[in-house]
N, C-alpha and C positions, 0 to 999 in steps of 0.2 A: 653565304657564310656569316654575314652580318645578322641575319634573322636567327640563324642558330645559336650565335652568341647572345643576342637579345632574349631568346627563350630560355637559355641556360641561366642567364642572369635573373631573370623573373623568377625561376624555379628556385634559385638560391636564396633570393628574397623571401620567398614564400616560406621556405624552410626555416630560415632565420627568425621570421615572424611567428611560425608555429611554436618554435623552441622557446621564444621569449613569453609567448602568452602562457605557455606551460609553466615556467617559471613564476610568473605574476600570479598565476592561479593558485600555485602552492602557498606563495607568500600570504595569500588571503585567508588561508585557513585559520580559523580562530578557536573552533570548539575543540576540547579534548574529550568530550562526552562521547562515548560509543554506544551505538545502538545495540539491541539485543541480538541482532543477526550477525554482527561482527565476529562474535565468538563461535558462532555455528557454521561459518563458512570454511570450507576446506581450501585454504589459501594456496595450497601447493598444486591445485589443478592448472593445466595450461590454458583453459578457456573457462572463464566464469562469466555468467550473465546475470545481473541482479535487476529485477524488475520492481515496479511500485509506482503509486500515484505521484504526481508532483507534490514537493513539499515535505516528503517523508524523509529525506535526508540521504538520498542515494549519491548525490555529488560529494557530500561531506565524507561518507563512508569511503568512496573512492580515494579522495585526497588524503584521508587519514592513513589509508594503506599504502598509498604512494610516498607519503612522509616516512613512513617505516622503511619502505624499500629504497627510495631516494636513487641509489646508484642505478645508472642505465636505464632510468624510468622517464617517461613523458606522458603528459596528458593531453588528449585531443577532444575537443567538443565538436560531435559531428553535425551540429546545427551551424557550424561556422560556414560562411560563404564559399570558402575554399572548396569544400566538398560538394558544392553544386556542379562544379566542372571538372573535378579531379577525383580519382579513384582512391579510396583508402588503400587498396592493396599495393598500389604504387608507392603512395606515401609511406606506408610501413617499410616497403622495401629499401626506399632511400634512407628513412631513419635507421633502418637494421645496419646498413653499410656505414653508419655514423656511429655505430655502437651501442645503440639503444636495444634493449631486450625485455623491457617491461612496458607494455602499452596500456594506458588507462583511458578507455574509450567511453565518453559520456554522450547521452542522448542518441543512442544508435537508430532509434526509430524514425529519426530525421533524415536518415540517410538511405537513399533508395536501394543501394545494392548491399545492405547490410549482411543478408543472410549468406549470399554467394562469396562475398569478400570474407567474411569470418571463417567460412569453411575452407577456402583456399590458404588463408593465413596459417590456420590450424594444420593443414596438411603439409604446406611447403616449409614451414619453421619449426622445428622440434625443439629448439633452445630458447623459445621466447614464450612470455605469457601474456595473455590478453584478459583484462578484467573490464567488462562493459556494463553500462547501465542503460535501460530503456523504458519505455512506458509499460504498465501493467497491461494495457490493451493489445500489446505485441504477441503474436502467437509465434513463439520462438521455433516450434516444430513444424510450422506451416509456411515458412518462407521459401524462397527459391531453392535453397539447399537444406538437406537434412542435418540438423545440429544435434538430434536427440542422442547420438552416440559420442558426440563431441564435447558438448557444453555441461558444465554444471549450472543448473539454473536454481535462483533463489527469488523469493517474494518478499519484498520489505513492506511491512505495514506501518502504521502510525504508532506513536507513543502508546505504551501501555499506562496504566495509573502508576504503576512502580516506577516506570523511567521518567514519568512526568514529575514525581516527587525528587527524584535524582537531579534531574536537568534544571528544575525551576527552584527548587528549594534545598538543593545539596542533602536531601535526606535519603540515605541509602538502606535498602532492604533486598533480601535474596529473593528469587523467584521460588514458587512452591507448585509442585506438580498437583494436578487436579485431584488425584486420590487423596493427597495429604490434606487438602482444603476440606474435602467432604468428610475425612475422618477425624481431623484434629483442628477444625475451624475455631473452636472456643480458645484453645490454648494459643493458637496463632494470632487471633485478633487481640488478645489481651497484651501481646508483645507490641503490637502497633500503638494501640490506644493508650498504653503507658507512657508513650514517647511523643505522640503528636495528636492534634485535633483531627482525626482522619476524615470525619464527616464533612469538615469545613474544606479540606483540600479536595475531597471528592466532588464537591460541588463546583469548585473552580476548574477541575479537570473535564467535567462534563461540557463546559462551556468554551474553554480555551486550551485544553490540554493535549489534543491529539496530534497536532503538527508541530515539529520542533521549532518552526519560525516564530511561533508564539512568544519565544524568549527575547526576540528582538524589540517587538513593540505589541504588548497585549491590548492596547487601546485601538489599535488600527487592525487587529488580528482578523476580526470577522469581514472587514472590506478587502483585506488582501486574499482571504479565503474564497470570497465570492469571485474574485479576479482569477484565482487558480482553476476554480470549476469552469469558469468560461475559456480558459486557455486549454484545459483538457477537452472540452467539446469542440472547441475551434481550430486547435492545432494538432493535439496528440492523436484524437480518434481519426482526423482526416489524413493524417500522416500514415496511418497503418490500414485503415478500411476505405474502400470506394463508397464515400456517402457524399450526397450533394448538399447544396445550402438549404434546400427545403427540409430535407432529412434532420439536419442539425437543428433547425427552428423547431420541427416537430418534437425532437429530444427535449429542447429546453423548455417547450410547453409542458411536455410529459412530466418532466422532473419537477416543475411547479407544482402541478395537480398532485403528484405522488407525495410531495413534501408537506402537503395540507392534510394528507390522509394516513400516512404511514404510521405503524405498521397496519395493513389491511389485507383482506382476502380479495384479490383483485378479480375484476369482471373485465376480461381483456377487450371483449366486444365494446363494452360501455366506455372503456378508455380510449379505444380507437374512434368512437364516435366524438367524443370530447375534443380529442387532439385533431380530428379531421384526417385520419390516415387508415390504413388497413390493419386487420387483426395481425397478420404476419409481420408487418412493420413495427407494430408495438413490441411484439416478442423479440424481434431483432434489436430493438432500441433498448430492451431491458437487459438483454445479454451483453451489449456494448457497455451500458451504464454500469453493470456489474464488473465487467473486466477492467474499467476505467476507475475502479474503487470509489464509485460515487453512491451505488446501491449495493445491498446485500439481499439476495433472493433465497428465502426459506423453502426449501422443497420437500416433498414427500419422500423423495429417495434420491440420492446423489450418485447413484450408479447409472452409468451410460446416459448422461445428461446431454439433452438436445435443447437446441433454442426453441423448438416448438413445443417443449414442456412448460405448461402454466406453473408458475410458482405458487405455492400455498400462501405465503405472505410475502410482502415487500417492505424492506426497511432501508432507511439511509444507512450508508456505511459505517458512519460514527455520529456520535451525538453533537459534535461541534457543528456539523452541517445543518442541524435543526435550527440553530440560532441565526443562520443567514437567511434562512426562508420564513421562520415564524417569529422573528424578533427575540424578545427577551422571555417570552411566556410559551415555549414548546410544550406539547402535552407530556407530563411527567410520565405517565404509562409507556409512551413511545420511547422516552429517554431510557428508561429502565431496561426495557427489552432489547433496544438498539445497543446499549452498552454491553449487556451479557452477550448477545449473538456476536458483537465485533471482538471481544476479548477471547472468546471460546473458538472464534474462527482461526486462530493461529494455533495450529497443531492438533485440532480436533475436528471430528466429523459431526456435523450438526444437521437434523432434519426436523421437520415438524412432528410433533409428539401427539399420539392418539388421545392422550390425556395429559393436560398441561400444555406448556408452551413450546418446549424444546426437548429432543431426544438426542443424547449426546454418546458418541462412540458406541453405538448399538447396545447401551446398557443403562444409562442414567436418564431419569426424566426429571426436568426442572419446570417449575411453576414460578414466574417473576411477579413480584407485587410490592407493595407498600408495607408499613409496619404490622397493620393488622391483617395480612394476608392469611387466610386460613388454609387448612390441608384439604378441604372439601373436594377439590377437583382431581386430587391425586390419592385419594383414600384408597388403600388395597392394592396400589401400584408398587411393585417391587423396586428398590433403590431409586425412590422418588424423593425430591428435596424441595423446600421452598426457599427461594432466593428473595430476601426482603430488603428493600431500600430504608434508609433513615435509622438503622440500628448499629451500634458498635459491635455487639456481641450477639452471637446466636446460641441456640440450644437445640440438641438432638440433630433433627433433619431441618432445621431453619438456620440458614447461613446468610450473613451480611452481604449484600450485593457488591460493595466496594472490594471485597476481598477477592473476587474473580478478576481484578485489576493486576494481581501478582502472579499470573501463570506465565508471563514472558517478560 
């Protein structure tokens, strides 16, 4: 009897602690800035899963929605030690009996039983809503339970150039669809350059603008970004995939080698020899690094993608990453192509072009370069455009690079 009383007391204390932590977490919310994805999510869905790399603002978005909801809401971080020995399903059951109906779950990839518990929660409770965040490495539809018919899945990318201007400088502009940029880029660019020194801000963005936490301390930004990359490799990937220590070491070595060369047409066998591993291990590592939002892989075709498919080119996922590996002097050509690929990757299908650099949405060809970039490589190609860095305004089929930062 005494043991039962002690057990109930401990459980009660645990619930009180969890509720207090939730209240404290909500009080820590400071930012009113909402990411592009906030307005795109169907918040009425019963099960929403938001994935993305560390540092892109998933937790802040979760808390912003919770602050709006407030009533009957609770925040649970599944990397809390409580969930090492306690099932989420039973925790939700107890909180449900206390009147909670909106559950905001953070870091679900850190919890071993995430997929089966989310499935059972969804199936057993029809009057609750679960909004969860997890690593972009997470294969939502390949867990122990099939969530494909249950969950609405969203991927949160880093800040666009437009969002950076809003967050850092309180400069607000609308988004523009790709077709409008292609057809009316001169008129649009004049609207921007009449108000701001767009090239100055663009250079800042390339260096420190992709992750929202840069607003906290831009001087220690690259140091923190480097720490985040290591956390992704050491914690997030290992929480999702069965990889050993030597594999992680190989991935770090591979990432360093790639950062000195990207973008480039990879020789997988040569990379394997330099890293000291097998060809198949390199291809698996590239797949993991892409899913972790550290690399972007440009393929010849995005249909039926297999990890055994060698990419045409390898890029860092965003330009900020170039500065933690190459110091203050990353290759400018790399930065240009990395930025373009990164920004178009939200909402558009991009593959390697037969002529030029990128083939977008099965119709547009883009060649990326500097001010003096000629049309030589795309002469005669229909719907082909030059994307030029260092210019404020374009003319005809020559478009400023920075303008593609207003797609989202």
